[in-house]
Biopython code that builds the backbone (N, CA, C, O; Angstrom):
import numpy as np
from Bio.PDB.StructureBuilder import StructureBuilder

atoms = [
    (1, "MET", "N", (152.310, 80.841, 85.372)),
    (1, "MET", "CA", (150.747, 80.579, 85.417)),
    (1, "MET", "C", (150.190, 80.771, 84.034)),
    (1, "MET", "O", (150.457, 81.800, 83.413)),
    (2, "THR", "N", (149.567, 80.000, 83.615)),
    (2, "THR", "CA", (148.695, 80.089, 82.268)),
    (2, "THR", "C", (147.356, 80.890, 82.372)),
    (2, "THR", "O", (146.601, 80.720, 83.329)),
    (3, "GLU", "N", (147.102, 81.705, 81.434)),
    (3, "GLU", "CA", (145.807, 82.391, 81.364)),
    (3, "GLU", "C", (144.712, 81.516, 80.965)),
    (3, "GLU", "O", (144.752, 80.792, 79.970)),
    (4, "GLN", "N", (143.676, 81.609, 81.820)),
    (4, "GLN", "CA", (142.538, 80.830, 81.650)),
    (4, "GLN", "C", (141.473, 81.662, 80.668)),
    (4, "GLN", "O", (141.286, 82.849, 80.934)),
    (5, "PRO", "N", (140.784, 81.071, 79.556)),
    (5, "PRO", "CA", (140.150, 81.725, 78.786)),
    (5, "PRO", "C", (138.643, 82.271, 79.339)),
    (5, "PRO", "O", (137.980, 81.470, 79.997)),
    (6, "GLU", "N", (138.191, 83.381, 79.128)),
    (6, "GLU", "CA", (137.187, 83.899, 79.874)),
    (6, "GLU", "C", (135.945, 83.239, 79.436)),
    (6, "GLU", "O", (135.733, 82.977, 78.252)),
    (7, "LYS", "N", (135.063, 82.951, 80.462)),
    (7, "LYS", "CA", (133.797, 82.105, 80.225)),
    (7, "LYS", "C", (132.667, 83.348, 80.010)),
    (7, "LYS", "O", (132.630, 84.433, 80.589)),
    (8, "GLU", "N", (131.703, 82.778, 78.911)),
    (8, "GLU", "CA", (130.696, 83.578, 78.927)),
    (8, "GLU", "C", (129.386, 83.137, 79.597)),
    (8, "GLU", "O", (129.217, 81.919, 79.641)),
    (9, "ALA", "N", (128.411, 83.933, 80.136)),
    (9, "ALA", "CA", (127.457, 83.439, 80.860)),
    (9, "ALA", "C", (126.383, 83.059, 79.677)),
    (9, "ALA", "O", (126.434, 83.615, 78.580)),
    (10, "TRP", "N", (125.521, 82.178, 79.967)),
    (10, "TRP", "CA", (124.508, 81.573, 78.986)),
    (10, "TRP", "C", (123.221, 81.297, 79.756)),
    (10, "TRP", "O", (123.319, 80.558, 80.735)),
    (11, "VAL", "N", (122.155, 81.745, 79.472)),
    (11, "VAL", "CA", (120.865, 81.329, 80.006)),
    (11, "VAL", "C", (119.906, 80.948, 78.818)),
    (11, "VAL", "O", (119.804, 81.681, 77.835)),
    (12, "SER", "N", (119.235, 79.819, 78.945)),
    (12, "SER", "CA", (118.342, 79.421, 77.858)),
    (12, "SER", "C", (116.997, 80.434, 78.194)),
    (12, "SER", "O", (116.520, 80.579, 79.319)),
    (13, "LEU", "N", (116.571, 81.008, 77.114)),
    (13, "LEU", "CA", (115.472, 82.072, 77.222)),
    (13, "LEU", "C", (114.125, 81.247, 76.635)),
    (13, "LEU", "O", (114.194, 80.400, 75.745)),
    (14, "PRO", "N", (112.933, 81.649, 77.287)),
    (14, "PRO", "CA", (111.723, 80.948, 76.721)),
    (14, "PRO", "C", (111.373, 81.699, 75.483)),
    (14, "PRO", "O", (111.637, 82.894, 75.351)),
    (15, "SER", "N", (110.755, 80.957, 74.549)),
    (15, "SER", "CA", (110.515, 81.502, 73.335)),
    (15, "SER", "C", (109.326, 82.711, 73.627)),
    (15, "SER", "O", (108.701, 82.841, 74.679)),
    (16, "SER", "N", (109.209, 83.472, 72.513)),
    (16, "SER", "CA", (108.119, 84.337, 72.663)),
    (16, "SER", "C", (106.754, 83.771, 72.843)),
    (16, "SER", "O", (105.984, 84.344, 73.614)),
    (17, "GLU", "N", (106.404, 82.760, 72.242)),
    (17, "GLU", "CA", (105.274, 82.095, 72.259)),
    (17, "GLU", "C", (105.037, 81.482, 73.814)),
    (17, "GLU", "O", (103.919, 81.467, 74.328)),
    (18, "GLU", "N", (106.089, 81.045, 74.399)),
    (18, "GLU", "CA", (105.942, 80.662, 75.810)),
    (18, "GLU", "C", (105.807, 81.843, 76.627)),
    (18, "GLU", "O", (105.079, 81.692, 77.608)),
    (19, "VAL", "N", (106.285, 82.894, 76.482)),
    (19, "VAL", "CA", (106.042, 84.219, 77.427)),
    (19, "VAL", "C", (104.515, 84.628, 77.061)),
    (19, "VAL", "O", (103.710, 84.907, 77.950)),
    (20, "LEU", "N", (104.226, 84.640, 75.875)),
    (20, "LEU", "CA", (102.792, 85.121, 75.692)),
    (20, "LEU", "C", (101.795, 84.087, 76.404)),
    (20, "LEU", "O", (100.797, 84.521, 76.980)),
    (21, "ALA", "N", (102.024, 82.967, 76.367)),
    (21, "ALA", "CA", (101.140, 81.796, 76.913)),
    (21, "ALA", "C", (101.031, 82.031, 78.640)),
    (21, "ALA", "O", (100.119, 81.572, 79.327)),
    (22, "GLN", "N", (102.098, 82.794, 79.118)),
    (22, "GLN", "CA", (102.098, 82.870, 80.515)),
    (22, "GLN", "C", (101.651, 84.256, 80.916)),
    (22, "GLN", "O", (101.507, 84.530, 82.108)),
    (23, "MET", "N", (101.461, 85.006, 80.105)),
    (23, "MET", "CA", (101.090, 86.522, 80.348)),
    (23, "MET", "C", (99.539, 86.633, 80.682)),
    (23, "MET", "O", (98.780, 85.957, 79.989)),
    (24, "PRO", "N", (99.064, 87.345, 81.580)),
    (24, "PRO", "CA", (97.630, 87.525, 81.812)),
    (24, "PRO", "C", (97.120, 88.002, 80.744)),
    (24, "PRO", "O", (97.818, 88.792, 80.109)),
    (25, "ARG", "N", (95.764, 87.664, 80.237)),
    (25, "ARG", "CA", (95.068, 88.027, 79.162)),
    (25, "ARG", "C", (94.362, 89.322, 79.372)),
    (25, "ARG", "O", (94.141, 90.140, 78.479)),
    (26, "ASN", "N", (94.000, 89.453, 80.719)),
    (26, "ASN", "CA", (92.872, 90.473, 80.925)),
    (26, "ASN", "C", (93.555, 91.829, 81.718)),
    (26, "ASN", "O", (92.893, 92.722, 82.248)),
    (27, "LYS", "N", (94.996, 91.757, 81.666)),
    (27, "LYS", "CA", (95.673, 92.975, 82.370)),
    (27, "LYS", "C", (96.620, 93.425, 81.142)),
    (27, "LYS", "O", (97.417, 92.673, 80.582)),
    (28, "PRO", "N", (96.427, 94.590, 80.865)),
    (28, "PRO", "CA", (97.385, 95.359, 79.832)),
    (28, "PRO", "C", (98.773, 95.523, 80.153)),
    (28, "PRO", "O", (99.022, 96.066, 81.229)),
    (29, "PHE", "N", (99.718, 95.159, 79.427)),
    (29, "PHE", "CA", (101.004, 95.305, 79.976)),
    (29, "PHE", "C", (101.651, 96.687, 79.262)),
    (29, "PHE", "O", (101.700, 96.943, 78.059)),
    (30, "PRO", "N", (102.116, 97.465, 80.359)),
    (30, "PRO", "CA", (102.580, 98.857, 79.968)),
    (30, "PRO", "C", (103.672, 99.076, 78.971)),
    (30, "PRO", "O", (103.929, 100.200, 78.540)),
    (31, "TYR", "N", (104.364, 97.914, 78.578)),
    (31, "TYR", "CA", (105.438, 98.064, 77.586)),
    (31, "TYR", "C", (105.044, 97.284, 76.435)),
    (31, "TYR", "O", (105.545, 96.163, 76.349)),
    (32, "ASP", "N", (104.224, 97.668, 75.513)),
    (32, "ASP", "CA", (103.853, 96.832, 74.305)),
    (32, "ASP", "C", (104.564, 97.507, 73.153)),
    (32, "ASP", "O", (104.170, 98.532, 72.597)),
    (33, "PHE", "N", (105.713, 96.785, 72.838)),
    (33, "PHE", "CA", (106.524, 97.094, 71.654)),
    (33, "PHE", "C", (105.998, 96.469, 70.313)),
    (33, "PHE", "O", (106.403, 96.816, 69.204)),
    (34, "GLY", "N", (105.137, 95.597, 70.522)),
    (34, "GLY", "CA", (104.685, 94.839, 69.307)),
    (34, "GLY", "C", (105.484, 93.460, 69.158)),
    (34, "GLY", "O", (105.251, 92.721, 68.201)),
    (35, "PHE", "N", (106.410, 93.145, 70.110)),
    (35, "PHE", "CA", (107.019, 91.981, 70.117)),
    (35, "PHE", "C", (107.501, 91.837, 71.707)),
    (35, "PHE", "O", (107.397, 92.786, 72.484)),
    (36, "ILE", "N", (107.996, 90.650, 72.069)),
    (36, "ILE", "CA", (108.421, 90.191, 73.314)),
    (36, "ILE", "C", (109.817, 90.713, 73.441)),
    (36, "ILE", "O", (110.636, 90.340, 72.602)),
    (37, "SER", "N", (110.186, 91.537, 74.394)),
    (37, "SER", "CA", (111.537, 91.902, 74.537)),
    (37, "SER", "C", (112.364, 91.041, 75.058)),
    (37, "SER", "O", (111.922, 90.166, 75.802)),
    (38, "ALA", "N", (113.677, 91.123, 74.774)),
    (38, "ALA", "CA", (114.651, 90.212, 75.415)),
    (38, "ALA", "C", (114.672, 90.173, 76.818)),
    (38, "ALA", "O", (114.899, 89.119, 77.411)),
    (39, "MET", "N", (114.426, 91.363, 77.472)),
    (39, "MET", "CA", (114.589, 91.556, 78.981)),
    (39, "MET", "C", (113.371, 90.767, 79.527)),
    (39, "MET", "O", (113.470, 90.159, 80.593)),
    (40, "ARG", "N", (112.150, 90.771, 78.762)),
    (40, "ARG", "CA", (111.122, 89.996, 79.449)),
    (40, "ARG", "C", (111.358, 88.616, 79.327)),
    (40, "ARG", "O", (111.110, 87.852, 80.260)),
    (41, "ARG", "N", (111.833, 88.218, 78.215)),
    (41, "ARG", "CA", (112.221, 86.656, 78.206)),
    (41, "ARG", "C", (113.217, 86.254, 79.217)),
    (41, "ARG", "O", (113.109, 85.228, 79.890)),
    (42, "LEU", "N", (114.275, 87.167, 79.311)),
    (42, "LEU", "CA", (115.100, 86.855, 80.546)),
    (42, "LEU", "C", (114.701, 86.860, 81.883)),
    (42, "LEU", "O", (115.190, 86.097, 82.715)),
    (43, "LEU", "N", (113.798, 87.722, 82.140)),
    (43, "LEU", "CA", (113.165, 87.661, 83.415)),
    (43, "LEU", "C", (112.225, 86.535, 83.609)),
    (43, "LEU", "O", (112.030, 86.120, 84.752)),
    (44, "MET", "N", (111.690, 86.062, 82.704)),
    (44, "MET", "CA", (110.819, 84.722, 82.826)),
    (44, "MET", "C", (111.573, 83.390, 82.574)),
    (44, "MET", "O", (111.013, 82.295, 82.525)),
    (45, "ALA", "N", (112.913, 83.603, 82.420)),
    (45, "ALA", "CA", (113.839, 82.384, 82.467)),
    (45, "ALA", "C", (114.064, 81.745, 83.802)),
    (45, "ALA", "O", (114.363, 80.553, 83.879)),
    (46, "HIS", "N", (113.924, 82.532, 84.889)),
    (46, "HIS", "CA", (114.120, 82.136, 86.202)),
    (46, "HIS", "C", (112.918, 82.032, 87.170)),
    (46, "HIS", "O", (112.540, 83.102, 87.648)),
    (47, "ASP", "N", (112.282, 80.947, 87.520)),
    (47, "ASP", "CA", (111.052, 80.913, 88.151)),
    (47, "ASP", "C", (111.197, 81.722, 89.636)),
    (47, "ASP", "O", (110.180, 82.221, 90.115)),
    (48, "ARG", "N", (112.107, 81.802, 90.136)),
    (48, "ARG", "CA", (112.170, 82.498, 91.609)),
    (48, "ARG", "C", (112.629, 84.048, 91.359)),
    (48, "ARG", "O", (111.885, 84.944, 91.758)),
    (49, "ILE", "N", (113.712, 84.327, 90.775)),
    (49, "ILE", "CA", (114.340, 85.583, 90.524)),
    (49, "ILE", "C", (113.539, 86.456, 89.767)),
    (49, "ILE", "O", (113.334, 87.610, 90.143)),
    (50, "GLY", "N", (112.939, 85.867, 88.442)),
    (50, "GLY", "CA", (112.371, 86.891, 87.592)),
    (50, "GLY", "C", (111.083, 87.492, 88.213)),
    (50, "GLY", "O", (110.859, 88.693, 88.069)),
    (51, "PRO", "N", (110.199, 86.665, 88.924)),
    (51, "PRO", "CA", (109.025, 87.271, 89.662)),
    (51, "PRO", "C", (109.381, 88.444, 90.574)),
    (51, "PRO", "O", (108.734, 89.491, 90.583)),
    (52, "ALA", "N", (110.581, 88.178, 91.437)),
    (52, "ALA", "CA", (110.914, 89.150, 92.330)),
    (52, "ALA", "C", (111.439, 90.450, 91.667)),
    (52, "ALA", "O", (111.088, 91.563, 92.061)),
    (53, "MET", "N", (112.324, 90.242, 90.609)),
    (53, "MET", "CA", (112.564, 91.421, 89.873)),
    (53, "MET", "C", (111.546, 92.109, 89.265)),
    (53, "MET", "O", (111.524, 93.334, 89.391)),
    (54, "LEU", "N", (110.593, 91.478, 88.551)),
    (54, "LEU", "CA", (109.421, 92.057, 88.086)),
    (54, "LEU", "C", (108.701, 93.012, 88.970)),
    (54, "LEU", "O", (108.401, 94.166, 88.665)),
    (55, "SER", "N", (108.412, 92.311, 90.287)),
    (55, "SER", "CA", (107.718, 93.132, 91.342)),
    (55, "SER", "C", (108.314, 94.299, 91.704)),
    (55, "SER", "O", (107.715, 95.374, 91.729)),
    (56, "LEU", "N", (109.765, 94.111, 92.062)),
    (56, "LEU", "CA", (110.553, 95.396, 92.277)),
    (56, "LEU", "C", (110.456, 96.396, 91.240)),
    (56, "LEU", "O", (110.353, 97.591, 91.519)),
    (57, "PHE", "N", (110.483, 95.972, 90.087)),
    (57, "PHE", "CA", (110.551, 97.030, 88.850)),
    (57, "PHE", "C", (109.119, 97.720, 88.909)),
    (57, "PHE", "O", (109.041, 98.940, 88.759)),
    (58, "ALA", "N", (107.990, 96.948, 89.126)),
    (58, "ALA", "CA", (106.795, 97.459, 89.107)),
    (58, "ALA", "C", (106.666, 98.560, 90.295)),
    (58, "ALA", "O", (106.172, 99.662, 90.057)),
    (59, "GLN", "N", (107.088, 98.240, 91.457)),
    (59, "GLN", "CA", (107.202, 99.238, 92.561)),
    (59, "GLN", "C", (107.951, 100.371, 92.007)),
    (59, "GLN", "O", (107.361, 101.443, 91.875)),
    (60, "VAL", "N", (109.160, 100.261, 91.675)),
    (60, "VAL", "CA", (109.986, 101.645, 91.291)),
    (60, "VAL", "C", (109.297, 102.461, 90.170)),
    (60, "VAL", "O", (109.121, 103.670, 90.315)),
    (61, "MET", "N", (108.940, 101.860, 89.145)),
    (61, "MET", "CA", (108.375, 102.573, 87.978)),
    (61, "MET", "C", (106.940, 102.975, 88.107)),
    (61, "MET", "O", (106.603, 104.000, 87.516)),
    (62, "PHE", "N", (105.979, 102.262, 88.849)),
    (62, "PHE", "CA", (104.668, 102.768, 88.868)),
    (62, "PHE", "C", (104.018, 103.133, 90.291)),
    (62, "PHE", "O", (102.942, 103.728, 90.344)),
    (63, "GLU", "N", (104.680, 102.772, 91.367)),
    (63, "GLU", "CA", (104.083, 103.359, 92.672)),
    (63, "GLU", "C", (104.391, 104.716, 92.687)),
    (63, "GLU", "O", (105.299, 105.199, 92.012)),
    (64, "PRO", "N", (103.469, 105.520, 93.638)),
    (64, "PRO", "CA", (103.671, 106.914, 93.886)),
    (64, "PRO", "C", (105.143, 107.154, 94.354)),
    (64, "PRO", "O", (105.753, 106.345, 95.053)),
    (65, "GLY", "N", (105.622, 108.250, 93.940)),
    (65, "GLY", "CA", (106.994, 108.719, 94.410)),
    (65, "GLY", "C", (107.341, 110.100, 93.960)),
    (65, "GLY", "O", (106.534, 110.740, 93.285)),
    (66, "PHE", "N", (108.492, 110.587, 94.298)),
    (66, "PHE", "CA", (108.881, 111.923, 94.113)),
    (66, "PHE", "C", (109.047, 112.125, 92.492)),
    (66, "PHE", "O", (108.732, 113.215, 92.014)),
    (67, "LEU", "N", (109.499, 111.167, 91.719)),
    (67, "LEU", "CA", (109.700, 111.398, 90.290)),
    (67, "LEU", "C", (108.382, 111.034, 89.609)),
    (67, "LEU", "O", (107.536, 110.250, 90.040)),
    (68, "THR", "N", (108.347, 111.807, 88.354)),
    (68, "THR", "CA", (107.284, 111.466, 87.364)),
    (68, "THR", "C", (107.527, 110.050, 86.786)),
    (68, "THR", "O", (108.620, 109.495, 86.900)),
    (69, "ARG", "N", (106.459, 109.483, 86.158)),
    (69, "ARG", "CA", (106.831, 108.340, 85.253)),
    (69, "ARG", "C", (107.761, 108.588, 84.181)),
    (69, "ARG", "O", (108.659, 107.782, 83.940)),
    (70, "ARG", "N", (107.594, 109.734, 83.469)),
    (70, "ARG", "CA", (108.733, 110.149, 82.381)),
    (70, "ARG", "C", (110.149, 110.311, 83.112)),
    (70, "ARG", "O", (111.132, 109.830, 82.549)),
    (71, "GLU", "N", (110.272, 110.850, 84.123)),
    (71, "GLU", "CA", (111.557, 110.987, 84.739)),
    (71, "GLU", "C", (112.193, 109.733, 85.154)),
    (71, "GLU", "O", (113.413, 109.582, 85.096)),
    (72, "ARG", "N", (111.349, 108.794, 85.590)),
    (72, "ARG", "CA", (111.827, 107.343, 85.964)),
    (72, "ARG", "C", (112.248, 106.709, 84.803)),
    (72, "ARG", "O", (113.282, 106.048, 84.893)),
    (73, "GLU", "N", (111.617, 106.768, 83.615)),
    (73, "GLU", "CA", (112.039, 106.158, 82.383)),
    (73, "GLU", "C", (113.259, 106.706, 81.866)),
    (73, "GLU", "O", (114.083, 106.005, 81.279)),
    (74, "MET", "N", (113.402, 107.934, 82.063)),
    (74, "MET", "CA", (114.611, 108.682, 81.559)),
    (74, "MET", "C", (115.891, 108.155, 82.507)),
    (74, "MET", "O", (116.999, 107.918, 82.026)),
    (75, "VAL", "N", (115.577, 108.014, 83.884)),
    (75, "VAL", "CA", (116.827, 107.471, 84.684)),
    (75, "VAL", "C", (117.017, 106.042, 84.286)),
    (75, "VAL", "O", (118.177, 105.642, 84.192)),
    (76, "ALA", "N", (116.093, 105.270, 84.054)),
    (76, "ALA", "CA", (116.257, 103.941, 83.623)),
    (76, "ALA", "C", (116.911, 103.909, 82.332)),
    (76, "ALA", "O", (117.676, 102.963, 82.150)),
    (77, "ALA", "N", (116.767, 104.742, 81.407)),
    (77, "ALA", "CA", (117.372, 104.676, 80.062)),
    (77, "ALA", "C", (118.901, 105.173, 80.160)),
    (77, "ALA", "O", (119.789, 104.595, 79.533)),
    (78, "VAL", "N", (119.111, 106.124, 80.871)),
    (78, "VAL", "CA", (120.480, 106.813, 81.173)),
    (78, "VAL", "C", (121.258, 105.736, 81.837)),
    (78, "VAL", "O", (122.365, 105.470, 81.370)),
    (79, "ALA", "N", (120.827, 105.097, 82.847)),
    (79, "ALA", "CA", (121.392, 104.090, 83.547)),
    (79, "ALA", "C", (121.749, 102.704, 82.793)),
    (79, "ALA", "O", (122.803, 102.086, 82.939)),
    (80, "ALA", "N", (120.676, 102.337, 81.966)),
    (80, "ALA", "CA", (121.023, 101.256, 81.082)),
    (80, "ALA", "C", (122.017, 101.555, 79.878)),
    (80, "ALA", "O", (122.680, 100.622, 79.424)),
    (81, "ALA", "N", (122.138, 102.878, 79.335)),
    (81, "ALA", "CA", (123.085, 103.174, 78.266)),
    (81, "ALA", "C", (124.596, 103.298, 79.082)),
    (81, "ALA", "O", (125.621, 102.929, 78.510)),
    (82, "ALA", "N", (124.624, 103.798, 80.332)),
    (82, "ALA", "CA", (125.820, 103.962, 80.966)),
    (82, "ALA", "C", (126.483, 102.502, 81.223)),
    (82, "ALA", "O", (127.690, 102.304, 81.085)),
    (83, "GLN", "N", (125.713, 101.676, 81.544)),
    (83, "GLN", "CA", (126.053, 100.160, 81.659)),
    (83, "GLN", "C", (126.245, 99.355, 80.379)),
    (83, "GLN", "O", (126.525, 98.156, 80.377)),
    (84, "ASP", "N", (126.086, 100.055, 79.359)),
    (84, "ASP", "CA", (126.223, 99.245, 78.028)),
    (84, "ASP", "C", (125.226, 98.126, 77.983)),
    (84, "ASP", "O", (125.576, 97.047, 77.505)),
    (85, "CYS", "N", (123.954, 98.306, 78.464)),
    (85, "CYS", "CA", (122.923, 97.262, 78.604)),
    (85, "CYS", "C", (122.481, 96.911, 77.126)),
    (85, "CYS", "O", (122.305, 97.782, 76.274)),
    (86, "HIS", "N", (122.306, 95.471, 76.885)),
    (86, "HIS", "CA", (121.861, 95.273, 75.474)),
    (86, "HIS", "C", (120.410, 94.881, 75.393)),
    (86, "HIS", "O", (119.894, 94.464, 74.356)),
    (87, "TYR", "N", (119.707, 95.051, 76.661)),
    (87, "TYR", "CA", (118.416, 94.742, 76.828)),
    (87, "TYR", "C", (117.396, 95.914, 76.788)),
    (87, "TYR", "O", (116.194, 95.691, 76.936)),
]
sb = StructureBuilder()
sb.init_structure("model")
sb.init_model(0)
sb.init_chain("A")
sb.init_seg("    ")
for serial, (resi, resn, name, xyz) in enumerate(atoms, 1):
    if name == "N":
        sb.init_residue(resn, " ", resi, " ")
    sb.init_atom(name, np.array(xyz, "f"), 0.0, 1.0, " ", f" {name:<3s}", serial, name[0])
structure = sb.get_structure()
């Protein structure tokens, strides 16, 4: 049995300009880093999954709950680091 080469996933990401054109102008974005993040571009790459993930993210991070906003951000950062997340 011959070993198959490992395949890498590839997604065509929208440009920063395309992302900016789709973002609402009258609603401030809670994560303004001065640039469009790769994660934001990734979420906008899929018309069906991206909005669902963004909606879920908004509920987890901004809706009332047991943890403070700071604690939620800390959990997200630790979870991302533990998974070696590049985004």
